[in-house]
C-alpha positions, 0 to 999 in steps of 0.5 A: 500500500502507498499513500498519495497526497491529493493537492489543490492544483494550480488554477490560473496565474493569479489564483492563490487559494480556493474555498472548499464548497462540497466533499463528493467522497466520504472517507472509505470510498473507492475512487477512480483516477480522474474521478471528482473528489471535491468541489471548490470555488475561487473568486468567481468560478466553481470547479471540481478536483479530480483524483490522479490515482485509483484508491481509497479515500482515507483522510480529509484534511479540510472541511467545507468552507475552509480556504485552501492554498494552491499546492496544499494537501487536501486529502490522502488516498491509499493506493494498491501500488507505489505512487511516484511523488517528485522528490520522495526523499524530501519532506512533504508538508501536510496541512490541517486547518483550524476550522473553528477560527479559519486561521492560517493553516498549521503546518508540520513537516513529515516524511512521505511514508508517514503521511497522516493528517496533522490535528488542529491546535486547540482553541481557547474560549473567552466568554462566547468567543474562541481564540486560536493559540496563534491569535493569543500569541500575537495578542500576548506579544503585542500587550493586548489584554483580554478585555481589549481582545474581546473588543476586536471585530472578528471576521471568522466563523461566528465572528471569531478573530482571525490572524488577519483581524488582529494584524489589521487591528494592530496597524490601526491601533495607534490612530483608531480607538477601540470603540469605533472598531465595534461598528465595523461590518464585514463583507468577506473573511479578510476585508471590511466595507462599512465602518458606520453602524446601520440601524435595522427595525422590525419591518426591514429585511436583512439579506445575506450577501452571496459569496460571489457578492462579497468577493465582488464588493471586496474587489471593487473597493480594493480597486477604488482604493488602489487606482486613481480613477479618471474617465474620458467619454466620446460619441461614436457614429456606428451607422456603417456598422449597423447597416453592414451587420444587418446585411451580413448577419443571416448569411454569417449564421448560415455559414458559421452557425454563430450569431454575429453581434456587435460585441466582437466588432467592438472587441476587434477595435479595442484590440487594434487600439491597444496595439497602438497604445501598449502603455494601456496594456500594463499592470502596476507593481509598486513603483514598477510597470509591467508591460504585458506582451499579450493582449488578453481582453476581459469581457464582462458578462452578466449572470442570471443572479445579477452578478458579473463575471469576466472571461478572458479572450487570450491573444485577442489581437491575433483573431480575425472577426470570425474567430473573435465572434466564436470566442465571444459567443463561446465564453458568454454561453459558458459564463451563463451556464457556469461552465468556465474553467478558472484559467479562462477568467485569469490573465486579462490585460484590459476589460470591456463591459457593455453597459448598453445591454442594460439600457445605459447610454454611458457609465463609469466602470471600476477598473478590474485590478491589476489592469489600468483601464476598462471601456464601457460600451453604451447603448446604440441609439437612433438619433438626429445628427448633423451630417457633413458632406461636400455639398454642405451640412444636413440633418439625418438619422444616425446610429450613435453610441458613447464610449466611456473609458476609465483608467488609472491616472497614476500611470495613464494621463488624460492625453493617452486616455482620450487618444485611446478611445479616439482611436477606437472611435476612428476604427469604428467610424471607418468601417468598410461597408463592403467588408467580407467576412 
């Protein structure tokens, strides 16, 4: 017999952790290779973790709702034969987690042949709250008495104080009185959004935010606190595109089996503009700018529950319009049916969101970190407009829309931000009415 460690696999370049949402196998169950053992959720995508071997599940090292780091051992599977593990002579870290406090995992180094779960440390109770040894050690070393510790807002299970809570409290300790911190309301296991008490009377309905809602709220606040948001707006005449699409869409559907929407046309224009303005295809890391080699366009898609998800079209500037249309339709459909894989929402370098689909003519979208720009597409409207011709100006009916560009003023000045959407406008207005697809 051999024991195999089932680890949380890498799920994308920026995914560091996932939440365990459901165990599909019980201890003692037989498992086949590639069979799903558990379900996990990252910030926006739910996935299954399959076994790499045939065997029997002998230990589960995490509970539902625990947060697991990429590379951590989730479970132990006993196999009939020997299992090849890289660097078998080296120690392997097997991790357990304090499920009562959602603390940072407690790790112990053991040998592969002695693989077994490490029991969680005992928590200590004070009044109605539990404190893990790690939290108590930090409090003791920082001179925090029990009365003060009891006043720190907790974001763990049953409002228990986690390591992040006490470290955040220590950072604010010198400037923020303890009394004000009682009013903090949590939105996620590690962040807060409101420091003002909210009164609730008997007629009010209290609705718990969904897991995705909490994560989106945290992501939005983090973006506003990180980037200096500024916006530029421009109006675009898309009459040529409107008429061209009406002319070719039926034939395109017959040939490709795909609906030709306006979205891939706009995405193509954005990808072309980013080639001309590579300093909008960047990320900021402290005082350094990371200039991205590939143009990976995020495409915000609405879900049935009202939340948004942003699948990514990789190397968008290398796709023709047929390829862009297929990519847009495929990602949109799978986003709505929750069939995206984690890597498909990672690695975006610039984002496009269609606020016009909700009837808005323009918007001021929040940057999708760690990117530095996001473009909102407004609704296409039929409006009266002045048309300039060689024979003079006259009033006519045109199809127009607004583009709203939010960008990070730390690294993108107003000139570049405005020139970028002007370039997108020029591409769209210069559309070839005789273009073949």
